[in-house]
C-alpha positions as CSV (number, residue, x, y, z in Angstrom):
1,L,14.6,0.9,-82.4
2,Q,15.8,-0.3,-79.0
3,G,13.1,1.6,-77.2
4,A,10.4,0.0,-79.3
5,A,11.9,-3.5,-78.9
6,E,11.9,-3.0,-75.1
7,E,8.3,-1.9,-75.2
8,I,7.3,-5.0,-77.0
9,S,9.4,-7.2,-74.7
10,G,7.5,-5.6,-71.8
11,F,3.9,-6.3,-73.0
12,Y,4.7,-9.5,-75.0
13,P,4.2,-12.1,-72.2
14,E,0.8,-10.7,-71.2
15,T,-0.3,-10.3,-74.8
16,R,0.7,-13.8,-75.7
17,A,-1.1,-15.2,-72.7
18,A,-4.2,-13.3,-73.7
19,V,-4.1,-14.7,-77.3
20,E,-3.7,-18.2,-76.0
21,K,-6.6,-17.8,-73.6
22,V,-9.2,-16.8,-76.3
23,F,-9.5,-20.2,-77.9
24,G,-7.6,-22.2,-75.2
25,W,-4.8,-23.0,-77.7
26,E,-1.1,-22.7,-77.1
27,L,1.4,-21.0,-79.5
28,G,4.0,-23.5,-78.5
29,Q,7.3,-22.3,-79.9
30,D,9.0,-19.0,-79.4
31,V,8.0,-16.1,-81.7
32,S,10.5,-13.8,-83.4
33,I,9.4,-10.2,-83.9
34,V,11.4,-8.0,-86.4
35,L,11.0,-4.2,-86.4
36,V,11.8,-2.6,-89.7
37,G,13.0,1.0,-89.4
38,E,12.5,2.0,-93.1
39,S,9.1,1.8,-94.7
40,S,10.7,1.4,-98.2
41,A,12.6,-1.7,-96.9
42,F,9.4,-3.1,-95.4
43,E,7.5,-2.6,-98.6
44,I,10.1,-4.7,-100.5
45,L,9.6,-7.5,-97.9
46,A,5.8,-7.3,-97.8
47,G,5.3,-6.8,-101.5
48,T,2.8,-4.0,-100.9
49,P,2.8,-0.5,-99.3
50,E,-0.7,-1.1,-98.0
51,I,0.0,-3.1,-94.8
52,V,2.0,-2.4,-91.7
53,A,2.8,-5.9,-90.5
54,Y,2.7,-9.6,-91.6
55,A,3.2,-13.0,-90.1
56,V,5.3,-15.9,-91.4
57,P,3.8,-19.0,-89.8
58,A,6.4,-21.4,-91.1
59,K,9.1,-19.4,-89.2
60,N,7.0,-18.3,-86.2
61,L,8.0,-14.8,-87.4
62,I,6.2,-11.4,-87.2
63,V,7.6,-8.4,-89.2
64,I,6.4,-4.9,-88.4
65,D,6.9,-1.6,-90.3
66,Y,7.6,0.4,-87.1
67,R,8.1,3.8,-88.9
68,R,4.5,3.8,-90.1
69,L,3.2,2.7,-86.7
70,Q,4.9,5.8,-85.1
71,S,2.0,7.9,-86.4
72,H,-0.4,5.4,-84.6
73,P,1.2,5.3,-81.1
74,F,-1.6,3.2,-79.5
75,T,-1.6,0.4,-82.0
76,L,1.7,-1.4,-81.5
77,R,0.4,-3.9,-79.0
78,S,-2.8,-4.5,-81.0
79,V,-0.7,-5.2,-84.2
80,V,1.5,-7.7,-82.3
81,M,-1.7,-9.3,-80.9
82,H,-3.2,-9.5,-84.4
83,E,-0.2,-11.2,-85.9
84,L,0.0,-13.6,-82.9
85,F,-3.5,-14.7,-83.7
86,H,-2.4,-15.5,-87.3
87,L,0.4,-17.6,-86.0
88,L,-1.9,-19.4,-83.5
89,L,-4.5,-20.3,-86.1
90,H,-1.9,-21.6,-88.6
91,R,-0.2,-23.6,-85.8
92,H,-3.4,-25.6,-85.0
93,I,-5.3,-25.7,-88.3
94,P,-4.0,-27.8,-91.3
95,Q,-2.6,-25.8,-94.3
96,G,-5.4,-25.0,-96.7
97,G,-8.1,-25.6,-94.2
98,L,-8.7,-21.9,-93.3
99,P,-10.2,-19.5,-95.9
100,L,-8.3,-16.2,-95.8
101,W,-11.4,-14.0,-95.4
102,F,-12.4,-16.0,-92.3
103,E,-8.9,-16.1,-90.9
104,E,-8.5,-12.3,-91.3
105,G,-12.0,-11.6,-89.9
106,V,-11.3,-13.7,-86.8
107,C,-7.9,-12.0,-86.3
108,Q,-9.5,-8.6,-86.5
109,W,-12.4,-9.5,-84.3
110,T,-10.1,-10.8,-81.6
111,S,-7.5,-7.9,-81.7
112,D,-9.5,-4.7,-81.1
113,G,-10.8,-4.7,-84.7
114,L,-7.3,-4.0,-86.1
115,G,-6.0,-5.4,-89.3
116,E,-2.7,-5.2,-91.2
117,I,-4.1,-2.0,-92.9
118,I,-4.3,1.0,-90.5
119,S,-7.2,3.2,-91.6
120,G,-10.5,4.7,-90.5
121,G,-12.3,1.6,-91.8
122,G,-15.8,1.2,-93.2
123,G,-15.5,3.5,-96.1
124,A,-14.6,1.0,-98.8
125,L,-17.2,-1.5,-97.6
126,D,-20.1,1.0,-97.5
127,L,-19.2,2.3,-101.0
128,A,-19.1,-1.2,-102.3
129,V,-22.5,-1.9,-100.8
130,I,-24.0,1.2,-102.5
131,R,-22.4,0.3,-105.8
132,G,-23.1,-3.4,-105.5
133,D,-19.4,-4.3,-105.9
134,L,-18.9,-6.6,-102.9
135,L,-16.2,-9.2,-103.4
136,P,-17.6,-12.8,-103.4
137,F,-16.2,-15.0,-100.6
138,R,-14.7,-17.5,-103.1
139,F,-12.7,-14.6,-104.6
140,I,-10.9,-13.9,-101.4
141,E,-10.6,-17.4,-100.1
142,R,-6.9,-18.0,-100.8
143,S,-5.5,-14.4,-101.4
144,F,-6.6,-10.8,-101.3
145,P,-6.5,-8.5,-104.4
146,R,-3.3,-6.5,-104.9
147,D,-5.2,-3.4,-105.9
148,P,-5.2,-1.0,-102.9
149,V,-8.9,-0.2,-103.0
150,Q,-10.0,-3.8,-103.4
151,M,-7.4,-5.0,-100.8
152,K,-8.9,-2.5,-98.2
153,L,-12.4,-3.8,-99.2
154,A,-11.3,-7.4,-98.6
155,Y,-10.1,-6.6,-95.1
156,E,-13.3,-4.6,-94.3
157,Q,-15.5,-7.4,-95.6
158,S,-13.6,-10.0,-93.6
159,K,-14.1,-8.1,-90.4
160,S,-17.7,-7.4,-91.2
161,V,-18.8,-10.9,-92.0
162,V,-17.2,-12.3,-88.8
163,T,-18.9,-9.6,-86.8
164,H,-22.2,-10.5,-88.4
165,L,-21.6,-14.2,-87.6
166,V,-21.0,-13.3,-83.9
167,D,-24.1,-11.1,-83.8
168,A,-26.3,-13.7,-85.5
169,Y,-25.0,-16.9,-84.0
170,G,-23.3,-16.0,-80.8
171,R,-19.8,-15.1,-79.6
172,D,-18.7,-18.8,-79.4
173,A,-19.6,-19.5,-83.0
174,P,-16.1,-18.7,-84.5
175,A,-14.4,-20.8,-81.8
176,R,-16.7,-23.7,-82.5
177,I,-15.9,-23.5,-86.2
178,L,-12.2,-23.3,-85.5
179,D,-12.3,-26.3,-83.2
180,L,-13.8,-28.4,-86.1
181,L,-11.1,-27.1,-88.5
182,K,-8.5,-28.0,-85.9
183,N,-9.8,-31.6,-86.0
184,G,-9.5,-31.7,-89.7
185,K,-13.1,-30.9,-90.8
186,D,-13.6,-29.1,-94.1
187,F,-14.5,-25.4,-93.7
188,D,-17.9,-25.7,-95.5
189,V,-18.8,-28.7,-93.4
190,A,-17.7,-27.0,-90.2
191,V,-19.8,-23.9,-90.9
192,E,-22.9,-26.0,-91.7
193,E,-22.5,-28.1,-88.5
194,V,-22.1,-25.0,-86.3
195,L,-24.4,-22.5,-87.9
196,G,-26.9,-24.8,-89.6
197,V,-26.5,-22.9,-92.9
198,S,-24.1,-23.3,-95.8
199,V,-21.3,-20.8,-96.5
200,D,-23.3,-19.5,-99.5
201,Q,-26.3,-18.9,-97.3
202,L,-24.1,-17.2,-94.7
203,E,-22.8,-14.9,-97.4
204,E,-26.4,-14.1,-98.5
205,E,-27.4,-13.4,-94.9
206,W,-24.4,-11.1,-94.5
207,R,-25.1,-9.2,-97.7
208,A,-28.7,-8.8,-96.7
209,S,-27.7,-7.4,-93.3
210,L,-25.7,-4.6,-95.1
211,A,-28.6,-3.4,-97.1
212,G,-30.9,-0.5,-96.1
213,P,-30.7,3.2,-95.2
214,V,-28.1,2.6,-92.5
215,V,-25.4,2.1,-95.0
216,W,-26.1,5.6,-96.5
217,L,-25.9,7.1,-93.0
218,R,-22.5,5.4,-92.4
219,F,-21.3,6.5,-95.8
220,V,-22.2,10.1,-95.1
221,G,-20.6,9.8,-91.7
222,H,-17.3,8.5,-93.2
223,H,-17.2,11.2,-96.0
224,F,-19.0,14.0,-94.1
225,Y,-16.2,16.6,-94.6
226,G,-15.6,15.7,-98.2
227,L,-19.3,15.9,-99.0
228,L,-19.5,19.2,-97.1
229,F,-16.7,20.8,-99.1
230,A,-18.2,19.4,-102.3
231,F,-21.6,20.9,-101.4
232,A,-19.9,24.3,-100.6
233,A,-18.1,24.2,-103.9
234,V,-21.3,23.6,-105.8
235,L,-23.0,26.5,-104.0
236,S,-20.0,28.7,-104.8
237,I,-20.2,27.8,-108.5
238,A,-24.0,28.3,-108.5
239,G,-23.5,31.7,-106.9
240,F,-20.8,32.7,-109.4
241,I,-23.1,31.7,-112.3
242,R,-26.0,33.7,-110.8
243,V,-23.7,36.8,-110.5
244,I,-22.5,36.5,-114.1
245,A,-26.1,36.0,-115.3
246,R,-27.3,39.1,-113.3
247,K,-24.5,41.2,-114.7
248,R,-25.3,40.1,-118.3
249,R,-29.0,40.8,-117.8
250,A,-28.2,44.3,-116.4
251,F,-25.9,45.0,-119.3
252,R,-28.6,44.0,-121.8
253,E,-31.1,46.2,-120.1
254,Y,-28.6,49.1,-120.2
255,E,-28.0,48.6,-123.9
256,N,-31.8,48.4,-124.6
257,E,-32.3,51.7,-122.7
258,Q,-29.5,53.3,-124.7
259,E,-31.1,52.2,-128.0
260,A,-34.5,53.4,-126.9
261,E,-33.0,56.9,-126.1
């Protein structure tokens, strides 16, 4: 993995500077980045096959499943940036002061929308909206579900709510909340001071913003080919049934003619 390591070494200084510039905070200590060459070994370290990287703030460490990233050649820098944001937030905000859904949403929003899960995105969230199965904020405050589908949903929800927060309250809203957390404010208090609404009200606003016909359009867009093949299969089955029915009807008419003769 020497080539990959050299690639990271090349873009790391600029990427680190970009991360520090976003909130005006410094990472401080040096960061170690470990590239794992076997996905099975990475899965043992990560405890799940669903993610491609993770950060260990206590050790200023980033671990990346490089083999899986080889099929996504343009994401290595974004993954490093994403994990650097995790380290940055944990360096400046007291332990326990940052809900996981907000942390993950901020890190995705600031790193090209990328999370630890590499996927098309949006499908799990739209399906949950249609079914009414969204995860409550309090449920993903300290950890994400281990179930792969719900884990993907937790990541998509986190990104979606921070995007909504930015759209509704301005691009500086996340930074203002984080500054208060850095100074020791409780998360609920910080949200209310910056946004003028409680966390529960923010969640209600966000859920309301997802409702409507737009979600069906996005759902169809994400699953267009699957729905197209399903529709074609239904048409094929219907056509087959019609052919069988027509043959049976013709056979009965033939028998009736024979009996009449």
